[in-house]
C-alpha positions as CSV (number, residue, x, y, z in Angstrom):
1,M,54.0,20.7,-105.2
2,K,53.8,19.6,-101.5
3,I,56.3,22.3,-100.3
4,E,54.2,25.1,-102.1
5,W,51.0,23.8,-100.3
6,I,52.7,24.0,-97.1
7,R,53.7,27.6,-97.6
8,K,50.1,28.6,-98.5
9,R,48.0,30.5,-95.9
10,F,44.4,30.1,-95.2
11,T,41.9,32.7,-93.9
12,I,39.4,31.4,-91.3
13,M,36.4,33.3,-91.2
14,I,33.9,33.4,-88.2
15,V,30.5,35.1,-88.6
16,P,28.7,35.6,-85.4
17,D,25.4,36.8,-86.5
18,A,24.0,39.6,-88.9
19,N,24.7,42.3,-86.6
20,R,28.5,41.7,-85.9
21,D,31.4,42.0,-87.8
22,V,33.0,38.9,-89.5
23,V,36.2,37.7,-87.7
24,R,38.9,36.6,-89.9
25,F,42.1,34.6,-88.9
26,R,44.9,33.9,-91.3
27,V,46.7,30.7,-90.4
28,H,49.7,28.9,-92.0
29,S,48.7,25.6,-93.6
30,V,51.3,23.9,-91.0
31,F,48.5,24.7,-88.4
32,F,46.5,22.0,-89.9
33,Y,49.2,19.4,-89.2
34,V,50.4,20.7,-85.7
35,V,46.9,21.2,-84.1
36,P,45.6,17.7,-84.8
37,A,49.0,16.4,-83.7
38,L,48.8,18.1,-80.4
39,I,45.2,17.2,-80.0
40,A,46.2,13.5,-80.5
41,L,49.2,13.9,-78.1
42,L,47.0,15.4,-75.6
43,A,44.4,12.7,-75.8
44,V,47.4,10.1,-75.5
45,L,48.6,11.9,-72.5
46,T,45.1,12.1,-71.0
47,V,44.4,8.3,-71.5
48,A,48.0,7.4,-70.2
49,F,47.5,9.6,-67.1
50,Y,44.0,8.1,-66.5
51,L,45.4,4.6,-66.9
52,M,48.2,5.6,-64.4
53,Q,45.8,7.0,-61.8
54,L,43.4,4.0,-62.4
55,E,46.5,1.7,-61.8
56,K,47.6,3.6,-58.7
57,S,44.1,3.5,-57.4
58,G,44.0,-0.1,-57.7
59,A,47.3,-0.6,-56.1
60,N,46.3,1.6,-53.2
61,N,43.2,-0.5,-52.8
62,R,45.0,-3.6,-52.8
63,L,47.5,-2.2,-50.2
64,K,44.7,-1.0,-48.1
65,E,43.1,-4.6,-48.3
66,M,46.6,-6.0,-47.5
67,L,47.1,-3.7,-44.5
68,A,43.5,-4.4,-43.2
69,G,44.1,-8.1,-43.4
70,Q,47.3,-7.9,-41.6
71,S,45.8,-5.7,-39.0
72,K,43.0,-8.0,-38.6
73,M,45.6,-10.9,-38.3
74,F,47.4,-8.9,-35.7
75,N,44.4,-8.1,-33.6
76,E,43.3,-11.8,-33.8
77,T,46.8,-12.8,-32.8
78,V,46.8,-10.3,-29.9
79,S,43.6,-11.3,-28.8
80,A,44.6,-15.1,-28.8
81,K,47.7,-14.3,-27.0
82,D,45.8,-12.4,-24.3
83,A,43.4,-15.2,-24.2
84,Q,46.2,-17.7,-23.7
85,I,47.9,-15.5,-20.9
86,E,44.6,-15.3,-19.2
87,R,44.1,-19.0,-19.4
88,L,47.7,-19.5,-18.1
89,Q,47.2,-17.1,-15.2
90,N,43.9,-19.0,-14.4
91,E,45.9,-22.4,-14.6
92,L,48.6,-20.9,-12.3
93,I,45.9,-20.0,-9.8
94,E,44.4,-23.4,-9.9
95,L,47.9,-25.0,-9.5
96,A,48.6,-22.7,-6.4
97,E,45.3,-23.9,-4.8
98,Q,46.3,-27.4,-5.6
99,A,49.8,-26.7,-4.0
100,K,48.1,-25.6,-0.8
101,Q,45.7,-28.6,-0.7
102,V,48.8,-31.0,-1.3
103,E,50.7,-29.1,1.3
104,G,47.8,-29.8,3.7
105,K,47.7,-33.4,2.9
106,M,51.5,-33.5,3.5
107,D,50.9,-32.1,7.0
108,E,48.3,-34.8,7.6
109,L,50.7,-37.5,6.4
110,R,53.3,-36.2,8.8
111,K,50.8,-36.1,11.5
112,L,49.9,-39.6,10.7
113,E,53.3,-40.8,10.7
114,S,53.9,-39.2,14.1
115,E,50.9,-41.0,15.4
116,L,52.2,-44.4,13.8
117,K,55.5,-44.0,15.4
118,S,53.7,-43.3,18.7
119,L,51.9,-46.5,18.2
120,A,55.0,-48.4,17.3
121,G,56.5,-47.4,20.7
122,E,58.7,-44.5,20.0
123,G,56.7,-42.6,22.7
124,N,56.4,-39.3,20.8
125,T,53.3,-37.3,21.3
126,P,51.7,-36.6,18.0
127,V,52.7,-33.0,16.8
128,T,50.1,-30.4,16.0
129,S,50.6,-29.7,12.4
130,Q,49.1,-27.2,9.9
131,A,46.5,-29.9,9.0
132,D,44.9,-29.3,12.3
133,R,44.1,-25.8,11.3
134,T,43.3,-26.6,7.7
135,P,39.4,-25.9,7.4
136,Q,37.3,-29.0,6.7
137,T,35.7,-29.6,3.3
138,L,32.5,-27.5,3.3
139,T,29.2,-28.6,2.0
140,S,27.5,-27.3,-1.2
141,Q,25.6,-24.8,1.1
142,Q,28.7,-23.4,2.8
143,N,30.9,-22.9,-0.2
144,G,29.9,-19.0,-0.8
145,V,32.6,-16.6,-2.2
146,G,32.6,-12.9,-2.8
147,G,34.5,-9.8,-1.8
148,I,35.8,-6.8,-3.7
149,S,37.5,-7.8,-7.1
150,R,40.3,-6.1,-9.0
151,P,42.3,-7.3,-12.1
152,A,45.4,-9.3,-11.3
153,T,48.5,-7.3,-11.9
154,D,51.9,-8.5,-13.1
155,A,53.2,-8.2,-9.5
156,D,50.4,-10.3,-8.1
157,I,51.1,-13.1,-10.7
158,G,54.9,-12.9,-10.0
159,Q,54.1,-13.2,-6.2
160,L,51.9,-16.2,-6.8
161,I,54.6,-17.8,-9.0
162,D,57.1,-17.4,-6.1
163,E,54.8,-18.7,-3.6
164,T,53.8,-21.9,-5.6
165,K,57.3,-22.6,-6.4
166,S,58.2,-22.3,-2.6
167,R,55.4,-24.7,-1.7
168,Y,56.3,-27.2,-4.2
169,I,59.9,-27.2,-3.0
170,N,58.8,-27.7,0.5
171,I,56.4,-30.4,-0.7
172,D,59.4,-32.1,-2.5
173,E,61.5,-31.9,0.5
174,Q,58.6,-33.4,2.8
175,M,58.3,-36.1,0.4
176,D,61.9,-37.0,0.4
177,E,61.6,-36.9,4.2
178,L,58.6,-39.1,4.3
179,L,59.9,-41.5,1.8
180,G,63.1,-41.9,3.9
181,S,61.2,-42.6,7.2
182,L,58.0,-44.3,6.3
183,P,60.0,-47.5,5.5
184,E,61.4,-47.6,9.0
185,T,57.9,-46.8,10.4
186,K,56.5,-49.5,8.4
187,Q,59.0,-52.1,9.7
188,K,58.3,-50.9,13.3
189,L,54.5,-51.3,12.8
190,L,55.0,-54.7,11.1
191,A,57.0,-55.8,14.2
192,L,54.3,-54.2,16.5
193,Q,51.7,-56.1,14.5
194,A,53.5,-59.2,14.8
195,K,53.8,-58.8,18.5
196,L,50.3,-57.8,19.0
197,R,49.3,-61.2,17.2
198,A,51.7,-63.1,19.3
199,T,50.0,-61.3,22.5
200,P,47.0,-63.3,23.9
201,T,44.6,-60.5,24.0
202,I,41.3,-62.2,22.7
203,W,39.0,-64.2,24.7
204,P,39.5,-67.9,24.0
205,V,35.6,-68.6,24.1
206,D,32.6,-66.6,23.1
207,S,31.5,-66.8,26.7
208,R,32.4,-64.1,29.3
209,N,31.2,-66.0,32.2
210,I,34.1,-66.5,34.7
211,T,33.1,-69.1,37.3
212,S,36.5,-69.2,39.0
213,G,39.1,-66.4,39.1
214,F,42.8,-66.4,39.1
215,G,44.7,-66.9,42.5
216,L,43.7,-68.2,45.8
217,R,40.4,-70.0,46.1
218,T,38.6,-73.0,47.9
219,D,39.3,-76.1,45.9
220,P,36.0,-77.5,44.4
221,F,36.9,-81.0,45.3
222,T,39.0,-80.7,48.6
223,K,37.3,-77.7,49.9
224,K,40.6,-76.5,51.0
225,P,42.4,-73.2,50.2
226,S,44.4,-73.7,47.0
227,F,46.2,-71.4,44.2
228,H,44.2,-71.4,41.0
229,D,46.8,-70.7,38.2
230,G,44.1,-69.6,35.6
231,I,40.6,-68.5,35.2
232,D,37.5,-70.8,34.6
233,I,35.1,-69.7,31.8
234,G,31.7,-71.4,31.9
235,A,30.4,-72.4,28.5
236,N,28.4,-75.1,26.7
237,T,29.9,-78.4,25.7
238,G,31.0,-78.2,22.2
239,D,31.4,-74.3,22.1
240,P,34.5,-73.4,19.9
241,V,37.8,-72.7,21.7
242,Y,40.1,-70.1,20.0
243,A,43.8,-69.6,19.9
244,A,44.3,-66.4,21.9
245,A,47.4,-65.4,19.9
246,D,49.7,-66.7,17.1
247,G,51.9,-69.4,18.0
248,I,53.1,-73.0,17.9
249,V,51.2,-76.0,19.6
250,R,53.6,-77.5,22.2
251,E,51.2,-79.9,23.8
252,A,48.1,-81.4,22.5
253,G,47.0,-84.5,24.7
254,W,45.2,-85.8,27.9
255,D,46.1,-86.2,31.3
256,G,44.2,-87.0,34.6
257,A,44.0,-83.3,35.9
258,S,43.8,-81.3,32.8
259,G,41.8,-83.8,30.6
260,N,42.2,-82.9,27.0
261,H,44.3,-79.8,26.9
262,I,46.6,-77.6,24.6
263,V,49.6,-75.6,25.3
264,I,50.6,-73.0,22.8
265,S,53.8,-70.9,22.9
266,H,53.9,-67.5,21.5
267,A,56.9,-65.3,20.1
268,T,56.5,-62.9,22.9
269,G,57.8,-65.6,25.5
270,L,54.3,-66.3,26.7
271,R,52.4,-69.6,26.9
272,T,48.5,-70.3,27.1
273,H,46.9,-73.2,28.4
274,Y,43.5,-74.6,27.4
275,M,42.2,-77.4,29.5
276,H,39.1,-79.7,30.0
277,L,38.4,-79.8,26.2
278,S,35.9,-82.3,24.8
279,R,37.9,-82.4,21.7
280,I,41.2,-81.3,20.3
281,L,41.4,-79.9,16.7
282,V,45.2,-79.4,16.3
283,E,48.3,-81.4,16.7
284,K,51.6,-80.9,18.5
285,G,54.1,-78.7,16.3
286,Q,51.2,-77.1,14.4
287,S,51.4,-73.4,13.7
288,V,48.1,-71.7,14.8
289,Q,46.9,-68.0,14.2
290,K,45.1,-65.7,16.6
291,G,41.4,-66.5,16.5
292,E,41.7,-69.9,14.9
293,K,39.6,-72.7,16.4
294,I,41.8,-75.2,18.0
295,G,39.2,-77.3,20.3
296,L,35.7,-77.6,21.6
297,V,34.6,-76.8,25.3
298,G,34.2,-79.7,27.4
299,S,34.4,-81.2,31.1
300,T,37.2,-83.8,30.7
301,G,39.9,-84.4,33.6
302,R,39.4,-82.8,37.1
303,S,36.2,-80.9,36.3
304,T,32.8,-80.3,37.8
305,G,31.1,-79.4,34.6
306,P,31.6,-77.9,31.0
307,H,33.9,-75.0,31.0
308,L,37.3,-73.8,29.8
309,H,40.2,-73.5,32.1
310,Y,42.4,-70.8,30.5
311,G,46.0,-70.0,31.8
312,V,48.6,-67.6,30.8
313,E,52.4,-68.5,31.6
314,K,55.2,-65.9,31.6
315,N,58.6,-66.9,32.2
316,G,57.5,-70.2,33.5
317,K,55.3,-68.8,36.0
318,P,51.4,-68.6,35.9
319,V,50.0,-64.8,35.5
320,N,46.5,-63.5,35.7
321,P,45.1,-63.7,32.1
322,L,42.5,-60.9,32.7
323,P,44.9,-57.8,32.1
324,Y,45.7,-59.2,28.8
325,L,42.0,-59.8,27.9
326,K,41.2,-56.2,29.0
327,A,43.7,-54.8,26.8
328,S,41.5,-55.8,23.7
329,Q,37.8,-55.3,24.8
330,G,36.7,-55.9,21.1
331,G,38.1,-59.3,20.9
332,K,36.5,-62.6,20.8
């Protein structure tokens, strides 16, 4: 029965309008199976193609978004690297300026060391260093800058790196040299300082009134020519008397001519004498420091009035104290 129905043919009539002929089509019954199947297949294919295009479009969009994100990250990374490179270049420029300043300070230290060596007795004239030519620090009203500017090139940065490296190598060498020589200079200065402290360069009293000088004079008692082995400094009774230099008290007592007197020996081989004191404030064998109060002005012994007889002895012979006192005008 089914086979017979399949073999049947059908006539399809199309009537356009009353004035036209009727169009007839004779189709096999299989047409009614094949055409719907084709239509259904076409629909399925259309839907599948649409879904594929939709999925492809979504993938493209995701790919575009991913590429856009990566491009943004790359640009941000490049910008960060550029900023970091610029910061490092600025730090390098600042480091180079600091190297110049340190180099100038090293020159000043070398000049100072030369001057210290000269003071320590090496007799070298301080050399003129680059520090002498280094401009002084300017005030806020003198620190203007300007000029034509151009971007720094790789060659500029490379040259700056080489110059900065060379400066720091030079500074390192100078530091080693200074570290090697400064201890010796320090020892010489300490020795010089000790020598200066042991040299009687300060006035033994506050008064500067010399009433009788060193050398030949008319004796105030006998009125005859006599040799005065020190200087007499007029002062008030009770004025303080100071040690003219570091030393050790060798005598502290009284005799008829000197009255209350003190004798101090110094490491330089000198001895200082302090006579006619009203009071002695130190003892024999005691160590005293330069400027330390050792007694009080008086008029004991062979004296016409309150004063200090001050004498300096070198190699067992009296010498004029004034040259020592003039060597330090800022002393007591």
